[in-house]
C-alpha positions, 0 to 999 in steps of 0.5 A: 325232643322238648323236655317233659314231653308226654305226647302220645303217652297214656297215663292213668291217675287213680284218685284224680278228683278232689273232694272240695269244688275248685280245690287242687289235691295231689291227684288232680294236680298230677293229672293236670300236669301230665295232660298239660305236657301232652299225655292222654290221661284216664281220670279214675275216682270212686266219685265220678263228679270229683274226676269230672271237675278235673276233666273240666280243668284239663279241657279248659287248657286243651288237654285230653282226658277221660273220666272212669268211675273206679273203686280201686279196692275192687279188682274187677273195677280196676280191671274194667278201668284199665280195659276202658282206658285202652278201649278209649285211647286205642289198643295201639296207644297202650298204657305207659304211666300209672300214678297211684294216689288214693289213700285215707287217714284211716282207723285211729287207735293203737293195737289194743283199741283200733277197730280191726274191720276198719284196719282191714278196710283201710289197708285195702284202700291205702295198699292193696288198691295199688297192687290191684291197679299195677296187676292190670296195668303192667300187662298193658305195659308189657304188651306195648314193649316200651316199658312204663312208669309207676309212681306210688304216693306214700307219706313222710309218715311212712318214713318216720312213723309216730303217733297217734295212728297205728294204721296210717304210718304202717300202711304208708311204710308198706307202700315204700317197701312195695315200691322197692319190691316192684322196682326190683321185679319189673326193672328188666322189663323196662318198667320203672317204679318210684314213690313220692312221700309228701310232707305237710302239704295243704290239700283239700283233705287237710282243709276238710279236716278243719285244721286251725291256723295254729295247727297250720303254723305248727306243721309249717314249723316242722320243715326246714324251709318254714313254708307250706307245700301244695299239691302242685309241689307233689304233682311236679315231683310225680311229673319228673319221675314219669318223664324220660328225663328220669329214665335211669331212676327206679326204686326211688323214695322221694320225700317232697317235704321241705326238708322235714325228713332230713332233720331239724333246721338251725335256729328258732324252735317252735313253742311247746304248744305248737310242738304238741299240736304238730305231733297230734296232727302228724304223728311226727315228734317236733324235737329240737 
């Protein structure tokens, strides 16, 4: 069998669209790569048109996918999306892969200033949505008796914490521990659960935030490779974890960050102004 062959496997990617036309975000890159390797991919997004553009990209390469409009914060919507996936690709096909990508920057502020209603809403988007999707995909994995793979996307902020937001690193840290718990709970069923933590990748969400060139340089200076990651880097990490080549890997927390979480590289240190900008944009202190 050829490496990274997903022929006959059904994958669900929650958050498979991108906000900006023609741009490649983490979910879109993941969906395209899975389809490119033979998987049949259900493209879930709250905005069906964002996912439709992903489908058009997959179609242009001869891949197979279906768009399912889904609000992953609503359990009935998640349940319906899984049922629609099974109905479209066939009960015999089952569901083998779930990739949870959906996430937001969320409410700003510290414990004394943040809006608690926004906190509840954004924790539901970033964390509870992954529980809801797993809640309805895992029974399909069990039914197939072939096991399955779940990959949750977190962030290096979940590993490092920091300023200025309380919600974002808290929610991303919760995803990391949730992944480990799921891996322990479902390992005997042959269901592997892993987590990818992207670093300072340049995605449509970042671009939409109006990041200046100076801010981008500050972000780049935080990693050891002194280069900027893309959604494709994240997508390839997810692809590996979903593959049979990773069959003995579960409970893994994988940073895809150019070495940001490994420490500081030897050599020149960014100027103070770049340090301040980087910390403001990412919450990660840039200390020599």
